PyMOL Python script that loads the backbone (N, CA, C, O; Angstrom):
from pymol import cmd

cmd.read_pdbstr("""\
ATOM      1  N   MET A   1       0.709  -1.106   0.051  1.00  0.00           N
ATOM      2  CA  MET A   1      -0.268  -0.027   0.068  1.00  0.00           C
ATOM      3  C   MET A   1       0.926   1.187   0.147  1.00  0.00           C
ATOM      4  O   MET A   1       1.895   1.184   0.907  1.00  0.00           O
ATOM      5  N   GLU A   2       0.649   2.005  -0.646  1.00  0.00           N
ATOM      6  CA  GLU A   2       1.137   3.511  -0.907  1.00  0.00           C
ATOM      7  C   GLU A   2       1.078   4.031   0.120  1.00  0.00           C
ATOM      8  O   GLU A   2       0.348   3.486   0.947  1.00  0.00           O
ATOM      9  N   SER A   3       1.881   5.429   0.571  1.00  0.00           N
ATOM     10  CA  SER A   3       1.834   6.385   1.639  1.00  0.00           C
ATOM     11  C   SER A   3       0.815   7.210   1.211  1.00  0.00           C
ATOM     12  O   SER A   3       0.498   7.302   0.025  1.00  0.00           O
ATOM     13  N   PRO A   4       0.251   7.853   2.163  1.00  0.00           N
ATOM     14  CA  PRO A   4      -0.401   9.251   1.621  1.00  0.00           C
ATOM     15  C   PRO A   4       0.737  10.390   2.007  1.00  0.00           C
ATOM     16  O   PRO A   4       0.254  11.405   2.509  1.00  0.00           O
ATOM     17  N   CYS A   5       1.984  10.378   1.869  1.00  0.00           N
ATOM     18  CA  CYS A   5       2.581  11.614   2.131  1.00  0.00           C
ATOM     19  C   CYS A   5       2.701  12.312   0.601  1.00  0.00           C
ATOM     20  O   CYS A   5       2.978  11.749  -0.458  1.00  0.00           O
ATOM     21  N   ILE A   6       2.443  13.524   0.813  1.00  0.00           N
ATOM     22  CA  ILE A   6       2.867  14.315  -0.199  1.00  0.00           C
ATOM     23  C   ILE A   6       3.940  15.358  -0.321  1.00  0.00           C
ATOM     24  O   ILE A   6       3.873  16.395  -0.980  1.00  0.00           O
ATOM     25  N   ASN A   7       4.854  14.965   0.351  1.00  0.00           N
ATOM     26  CA  ASN A   7       6.486  15.593   0.846  1.00  0.00           C
ATOM     27  C   ASN A   7       6.130  17.163   1.290  1.00  0.00           C
ATOM     28  O   ASN A   7       6.926  18.049   0.980  1.00  0.00           O
ATOM     29  N   VAL A   8       4.740  17.525   2.128  1.00  0.00           N
ATOM     30  CA  VAL A   8       4.686  18.621   2.772  1.00  0.00           C
ATOM     31  C   VAL A   8       5.015  18.196   4.239  1.00  0.00           C
ATOM     32  O   VAL A   8       4.115  18.522   5.012  1.00  0.00           O
ATOM     33  N   CYS A   9       5.838  17.694   4.697  1.00  0.00           N
ATOM     34  CA  CYS A   9       6.013  17.136   5.902  1.00  0.00           C
ATOM     35  C   CYS A   9       6.053  18.546   7.006  1.00  0.00           C
ATOM     36  O   CYS A   9       7.121  19.072   7.320  1.00  0.00           O
ATOM     37  N   VAL A  10       4.800  18.998   7.478  1.00  0.00           N
ATOM     38  CA  VAL A  10       5.031  20.049   8.781  1.00  0.00           C
ATOM     39  C   VAL A  10       3.839  19.531   9.483  1.00  0.00           C
ATOM     40  O   VAL A  10       2.846  19.003   8.984  1.00  0.00           O
ATOM     41  N   MET A  11       4.102  19.769  10.725  1.00  0.00           N
ATOM     42  CA  MET A  11       3.039  19.093  12.058  1.00  0.00           C
ATOM     43  C   MET A  11       2.327  20.549  12.445  1.00  0.00           C
ATOM     44  O   MET A  11       2.884  21.628  12.647  1.00  0.00           O
ATOM     45  N   HIS A  12       0.980  20.236  12.481  1.00  0.00           N
ATOM     46  CA  HIS A  12       0.217  21.706  12.983  1.00  0.00           C
ATOM     47  C   HIS A  12       0.457  21.777  14.450  1.00  0.00           C
ATOM     48  O   HIS A  12       0.184  20.718  15.015  1.00  0.00           O
ATOM     49  N   PRO A  13       0.863  22.663  15.175  1.00  0.00           N
ATOM     50  CA  PRO A  13       1.587  22.493  16.362  1.00  0.00           C
ATOM     51  C   PRO A  13       0.145  22.552  17.282  1.00  0.00           C
ATOM     52  O   PRO A  13       0.430  22.775  18.458  1.00  0.00           O
ATOM     53  N   VAL A  14      -0.724  22.469  17.151  1.00  0.00           N
ATOM     54  CA  VAL A  14      -2.072  22.576  18.063  1.00  0.00           C
ATOM     55  C   VAL A  14      -2.574  21.069  17.586  1.00  0.00           C
ATOM     56  O   VAL A  14      -2.278  20.172  18.376  1.00  0.00           O
ATOM     57  N   LYS A  15      -3.181  20.740  16.581  1.00  0.00           N
ATOM     58  CA  LYS A  15      -3.788  19.599  16.406  1.00  0.00           C
ATOM     59  C   LYS A  15      -2.740  18.082  16.211  1.00  0.00           C
ATOM     60  O   LYS A  15      -3.099  16.910  16.100  1.00  0.00           O
ATOM     61  N   THR A  16      -1.260  18.726  16.231  1.00  0.00           N
ATOM     62  CA  THR A  16      -0.265  17.395  16.152  1.00  0.00           C
ATOM     63  C   THR A  16      -0.611  16.507  14.631  1.00  0.00           C
ATOM     64  O   THR A  16      -0.130  15.394  14.419  1.00  0.00           O
ATOM     65  N   LEU A  17      -1.245  17.006  13.951  1.00  0.00           N
ATOM     66  CA  LEU A  17      -1.193  16.049  12.401  1.00  0.00           C
ATOM     67  C   LEU A  17      -0.631  16.962  11.501  1.00  0.00           C
ATOM     68  O   LEU A  17      -0.799  18.182  11.501  1.00  0.00           O
ATOM     69  N   CYS A  18       0.006  16.334  10.781  1.00  0.00           N
ATOM     70  CA  CYS A  18       0.740  16.451   9.572  1.00  0.00           C
ATOM     71  C   CYS A  18      -0.419  17.317   8.787  1.00  0.00           C
ATOM     72  O   CYS A  18      -1.614  17.045   8.671  1.00  0.00           O
ATOM     73  N   ILE A  19       0.397  18.570   8.232  1.00  0.00           N
ATOM     74  CA  ILE A  19      -0.627  19.281   7.236  1.00  0.00           C
ATOM     75  C   ILE A  19      -0.709  18.661   5.696  1.00  0.00           C
ATOM     76  O   ILE A  19      -1.468  18.923   4.764  1.00  0.00           O
ATOM     77  N   GLY A  20      -0.075  18.124   5.771  1.00  0.00           N
ATOM     78  CA  GLY A  20       0.032  17.510   4.244  1.00  0.00           C
ATOM     79  C   GLY A  20      -0.710  15.814   4.207  1.00  0.00           C
ATOM     80  O   GLY A  20      -1.647  15.576   3.445  1.00  0.00           O
ATOM     81  N   CYS A  21      -0.362  15.174   4.765  1.00  0.00           N
ATOM     82  CA  CYS A  21      -0.962  13.979   4.898  1.00  0.00           C
ATOM     83  C   CYS A  21      -1.818  13.505   5.760  1.00  0.00           C
ATOM     84  O   CYS A  21      -2.366  12.421   5.564  1.00  0.00           O
ATOM     85  N   TYR A  22      -2.056  14.248   6.838  1.00  0.00           N
ATOM     86  CA  TYR A  22      -3.243  14.168   7.974  1.00  0.00           C
ATOM     87  C   TYR A  22      -2.810  13.148   8.774  1.00  0.00           C
ATOM     88  O   TYR A  22      -3.702  12.640   9.453  1.00  0.00           O
ATOM     89  N   ARG A  23      -1.603  12.648   8.912  1.00  0.00           N
ATOM     90  CA  ARG A  23      -1.688  11.863   9.978  1.00  0.00           C
ATOM     91  C   ARG A  23      -0.776  12.628  11.272  1.00  0.00           C
ATOM     92  O   ARG A  23      -0.337  13.771  11.400  1.00  0.00           O
ATOM     93  N   SER A  24      -0.740  11.645  11.970  1.00  0.00           N
ATOM     94  CA  SER A  24      -0.111  11.887  13.372  1.00  0.00           C
ATOM     95  C   SER A  24       1.365  11.518  13.427  1.00  0.00           C
ATOM     96  O   SER A  24       1.795  10.789  12.533  1.00  0.00           O
ATOM     97  N   ILE A  25       2.165  11.935  14.362  1.00  0.00           N
ATOM     98  CA  ILE A  25       3.614  11.369  14.332  1.00  0.00           C
ATOM     99  C   ILE A  25       3.760   9.993  14.678  1.00  0.00           C
ATOM    100  O   ILE A  25       4.681   9.282  14.276  1.00  0.00           O
ATOM    101  N   ASP A  26       3.014   9.701  15.285  1.00  0.00           N
ATOM    102  CA  ASP A  26       2.883   7.941  15.757  1.00  0.00           C
ATOM    103  C   ASP A  26       2.715   7.354  14.404  1.00  0.00           C
ATOM    104  O   ASP A  26       3.545   6.528  14.025  1.00  0.00           O
ATOM    105  N   GLU A  27       1.539   7.763  13.492  1.00  0.00           N
ATOM    106  CA  GLU A  27       1.500   7.079  12.415  1.00  0.00           C
ATOM    107  C   GLU A  27       2.400   7.171  11.264  1.00  0.00           C
ATOM    108  O   GLU A  27       2.658   6.236  10.507  1.00  0.00           O
ATOM    109  N   ILE A  28       2.917   8.515  11.174  1.00  0.00           N
ATOM    110  CA  ILE A  28       4.111   8.552  10.268  1.00  0.00           C
ATOM    111  C   ILE A  28       5.405   7.526  10.531  1.00  0.00           C
ATOM    112  O   ILE A  28       5.968   6.829   9.686  1.00  0.00           O
ATOM    113  N   ILE A  29       5.686   7.635  11.854  1.00  0.00           N
ATOM    114  CA  ILE A  29       6.982   6.707  12.194  1.00  0.00           C
ATOM    115  C   ILE A  29       6.486   5.359  12.424  1.00  0.00           C
ATOM    116  O   ILE A  29       7.430   4.575  12.529  1.00  0.00           O
ATOM    117  N   GLY A  30       5.550   4.902  12.519  1.00  0.00           N
ATOM    118  CA  GLY A  30       5.286   3.464  12.371  1.00  0.00           C
ATOM    119  C   GLY A  30       4.578   2.914  11.232  1.00  0.00           C
ATOM    120  O   GLY A  30       4.292   1.723  11.108  1.00  0.00           O
ATOM    121  N   TRP A  31       4.267   3.975  10.284  1.00  0.00           N
ATOM    122  CA  TRP A  31       3.592   3.408   8.894  1.00  0.00           C
ATOM    123  C   TRP A  31       4.533   2.100   8.170  1.00  0.00           C
ATOM    124  O   TRP A  31       3.851   1.183   7.712  1.00  0.00           O
ATOM    125  N   ALA A  32       5.834   1.989   8.063  1.00  0.00           N
ATOM    126  CA  ALA A  32       6.409   0.836   7.294  1.00  0.00           C
ATOM    127  C   ALA A  32       6.445  -0.437   8.146  1.00  0.00           C
ATOM    128  O   ALA A  32       6.750  -1.506   7.616  1.00  0.00           O
ATOM    129  N   GLY A  33       6.149  -0.361   9.432  1.00  0.00           N
ATOM    130  CA  GLY A  33       5.845  -1.403  10.212  1.00  0.00           C
ATOM    131  C   GLY A  33       4.487  -1.865  10.315  1.00  0.00           C
ATOM    132  O   GLY A  33       4.407  -3.035  10.688  1.00  0.00           O
ATOM    133  N   MET A  34       3.523  -1.349  10.117  1.00  0.00           N
ATOM    134  CA  MET A  34       2.059  -1.612   9.809  1.00  0.00           C
ATOM    135  C   MET A  34       1.636  -2.726   8.910  1.00  0.00           C
ATOM    136  O   MET A  34       2.253  -3.024   7.887  1.00  0.00           O
ATOM    137  N   THR A  35       0.821  -3.183   9.229  1.00  0.00           N
ATOM    138  CA  THR A  35       0.071  -4.183   8.178  1.00  0.00           C
ATOM    139  C   THR A  35      -0.826  -3.486   7.360  1.00  0.00           C
ATOM    140  O   THR A  35      -1.251  -2.362   7.626  1.00  0.00           O
ATOM    141  N   ASP A  36      -1.130  -4.163   6.332  1.00  0.00           N
ATOM    142  CA  ASP A  36      -2.132  -3.492   5.275  1.00  0.00           C
ATOM    143  C   ASP A  36      -3.360  -2.950   5.928  1.00  0.00           C
ATOM    144  O   ASP A  36      -3.852  -1.849   5.680  1.00  0.00           O
ATOM    145  N   GLN A  37      -3.841  -3.885   6.846  1.00  0.00           N
ATOM    146  CA  GLN A  37      -5.174  -3.722   7.706  1.00  0.00           C
ATOM    147  C   GLN A  37      -4.989  -2.391   8.434  1.00  0.00           C
ATOM    148  O   GLN A  37      -5.930  -1.601   8.497  1.00  0.00           O
ATOM    149  N   GLN A  38      -3.993  -2.164   8.896  1.00  0.00           N
ATOM    150  CA  GLN A  38      -3.827  -1.009   9.747  1.00  0.00           C
ATOM    151  C   GLN A  38      -3.629   0.366   8.864  1.00  0.00           C
ATOM    152  O   GLN A  38      -3.977   1.486   9.235  1.00  0.00           O
ATOM    153  N   ARG A  39      -2.914  -0.002   7.459  1.00  0.00           N
ATOM    154  CA  ARG A  39      -2.646   1.340   6.584  1.00  0.00           C
ATOM    155  C   ARG A  39      -4.187   1.500   6.162  1.00  0.00           C
ATOM    156  O   ARG A  39      -4.693   2.620   6.231  1.00  0.00           O
ATOM    157  N   ARG A  40      -4.856   0.526   5.775  1.00  0.00           N
ATOM    158  CA  ARG A  40      -6.019   0.930   5.091  1.00  0.00           C
ATOM    159  C   ARG A  40      -6.878   1.744   6.186  1.00  0.00           C
ATOM    160  O   ARG A  40      -7.542   2.733   5.874  1.00  0.00           O
ATOM    161  N   ARG A  41      -6.805   1.258   7.444  1.00  0.00           N
ATOM    162  CA  ARG A  41      -7.980   1.829   8.565  1.00  0.00           C
ATOM    163  C   ARG A  41      -7.408   3.436   8.699  1.00  0.00           C
ATOM    164  O   ARG A  41      -8.235   4.347   8.694  1.00  0.00           O
ATOM    165  N   ILE A  42      -6.197   3.681   8.799  1.00  0.00           N
ATOM    166  CA  ILE A  42      -5.495   4.899   8.840  1.00  0.00           C
ATOM    167  C   ILE A  42      -6.062   5.870   7.472  1.00  0.00           C
ATOM    168  O   ILE A  42      -6.605   6.970   7.579  1.00  0.00           O
ATOM    169  N   MET A  43      -5.826   5.273   6.425  1.00  0.00           N
ATOM    170  CA  MET A  43      -6.050   5.951   4.912  1.00  0.00           C
ATOM    171  C   MET A  43      -7.684   6.249   5.173  1.00  0.00           C
ATOM    172  O   MET A  43      -8.166   7.375   5.044  1.00  0.00           O
ATOM    173  N   ALA A  44      -8.443   5.088   5.554  1.00  0.00           N
ATOM    174  CA  ALA A  44     -10.022   5.567   5.496  1.00  0.00           C
ATOM    175  C   ALA A  44     -10.319   6.916   6.305  1.00  0.00           C
ATOM    176  O   ALA A  44     -11.103   7.712   5.788  1.00  0.00           O
ATOM    177  N   GLU A  45      -9.703   7.243   7.621  1.00  0.00           N
ATOM    178  CA  GLU A  45      -9.723   8.300   8.559  1.00  0.00           C
ATOM    179  C   GLU A  45      -9.414   9.469   8.166  1.00  0.00           C
ATOM    180  O   GLU A  45      -9.970  10.421   8.715  1.00  0.00           O
ATOM    181  N   LEU A  46      -8.447   9.698   7.116  1.00  0.00           N
ATOM    182  CA  LEU A  46      -7.781  10.687   6.902  1.00  0.00           C
ATOM    183  C   LEU A  46      -8.604  11.835   6.197  1.00  0.00           C
ATOM    184  O   LEU A  46      -8.325  13.019   6.380  1.00  0.00           O
ATOM    185  N   PRO A  47      -9.650  11.410   5.368  1.00  0.00           N
ATOM    186  CA  PRO A  47     -10.406  12.759   5.076  1.00  0.00           C
ATOM    187  C   PRO A  47     -11.171  12.876   5.863  1.00  0.00           C
ATOM    188  O   PRO A  47     -12.085  13.512   5.336  1.00  0.00           O
ATOM    189  N   ALA A  48     -11.443  12.637   6.973  1.00  0.00           N
ATOM    190  CA  ALA A  48     -12.158  13.429   8.141  1.00  0.00           C
ATOM    191  C   ALA A  48     -11.508  14.497   8.504  1.00  0.00           C
ATOM    192  O   ALA A  48     -11.940  15.649   8.553  1.00  0.00           O
ATOM    193  N   ARG A  49     -10.142  13.990   8.838  1.00  0.00           N
ATOM    194  CA  ARG A  49      -9.355  14.810   9.529  1.00  0.00           C
ATOM    195  C   ARG A  49      -8.801  15.974   8.545  1.00  0.00           C
ATOM    196  O   ARG A  49      -7.904  16.651   9.046  1.00  0.00           O
ATOM    197  N   LYS A  50      -9.133  16.265   7.420  1.00  0.00           N
ATOM    198  CA  LYS A  50      -8.597  17.731   6.675  1.00  0.00           C
ATOM    199  C   LYS A  50      -9.392  18.777   7.348  1.00  0.00           C
ATOM    200  O   LYS A  50      -8.864  19.847   7.651  1.00  0.00           O
ATOM    201  N   PRO A  51     -10.660  18.521   7.603  1.00  0.00           N
ATOM    202  CA  PRO A  51     -11.551  19.648   8.238  1.00  0.00           C
ATOM    203  C   PRO A  51     -11.021  20.136   9.471  1.00  0.00           C
ATOM    204  O   PRO A  51     -11.087  21.290   9.893  1.00  0.00           O
ATOM    205  N   LEU A  52     -10.448  19.068  10.049  1.00  0.00           N
ATOM    206  CA  LEU A  52      -9.921  19.702  11.739  1.00  0.00           C
ATOM    207  C   LEU A  52      -8.995  20.913  11.122  1.00  0.00           C
ATOM    208  O   LEU A  52      -9.228  22.103  11.334  1.00  0.00           O
ATOM    209  N   LEU A  53      -7.950  20.436  10.356  1.00  0.00           N
ATOM    210  CA  LEU A  53      -6.960  21.742  10.042  1.00  0.00           C
ATOM    211  C   LEU A  53      -7.385  22.758   9.592  1.00  0.00           C
ATOM    212  O   LEU A  53      -6.706  23.758   9.827  1.00  0.00           O
ATOM    213  N   ASP A  54      -8.682  22.936   8.760  1.00  0.00           N
ATOM    214  CA  ASP A  54      -8.741  23.748   8.265  1.00  0.00           C
ATOM    215  C   ASP A  54      -9.785  24.878   9.128  1.00  0.00           C
ATOM    216  O   ASP A  54     -10.240  25.960   8.756  1.00  0.00           O
ATOM    217  N   GLU A  55      -9.915  24.265  10.196  1.00  0.00           N
ATOM    218  CA  GLU A  55     -10.628  25.094  11.574  1.00  0.00           C
ATOM    219  C   GLU A  55     -10.071  26.372  11.527  1.00  0.00           C
ATOM    220  O   GLU A  55      -8.936  26.369  11.051  1.00  0.00           O
ATOM    221  N   ARG A  56     -10.530  27.547  11.890  1.00  0.00           N
ATOM    222  CA  ARG A  56     -10.070  28.701  12.273  1.00  0.00           C
ATOM    223  C   ARG A  56     -10.331  29.163  13.738  1.00  0.00           C
ATOM    224  O   ARG A  56     -11.487  29.325  14.131  1.00  0.00           O
ATOM    225  N   PRO A  57      -9.176  29.389  14.606  1.00  0.00           N
ATOM    226  CA  PRO A  57      -9.620  29.852  15.971  1.00  0.00           C
ATOM    227  C   PRO A  57     -10.554  30.813  16.130  1.00  0.00           C
ATOM    228  O   PRO A  57     -10.461  31.722  15.305  1.00  0.00           O
ATOM    229  N   GLY A  58     -11.451  30.913  16.946  1.00  0.00           N
ATOM    230  CA  GLY A  58     -12.135  32.261  17.078  1.00  0.00           C
ATOM    231  C   GLY A  58     -13.619  32.197  16.297  1.00  0.00           C
ATOM    232  O   GLY A  58     -14.350  33.188  16.278  1.00  0.00           O
TER     233      GLY A  58
END
""", "prot")
cmd.dss("prot")
cmd.show_as("cartoon", "prot")
cmd.util.cbc("prot")
cmd.orient("prot")
């Protein structure tokens, strides 16, 4: 399975998700050692994480 990485590797300081792929640092670090099932689960969750980073404070 491919990685969702798009080479925009910047962690959101509050949400602690990558603003490029929407994964957590633990997911990024552990990606290579995960099973396909674990990766598919994370990939399915990523679209729902995008709006979390689009939220504006206040």
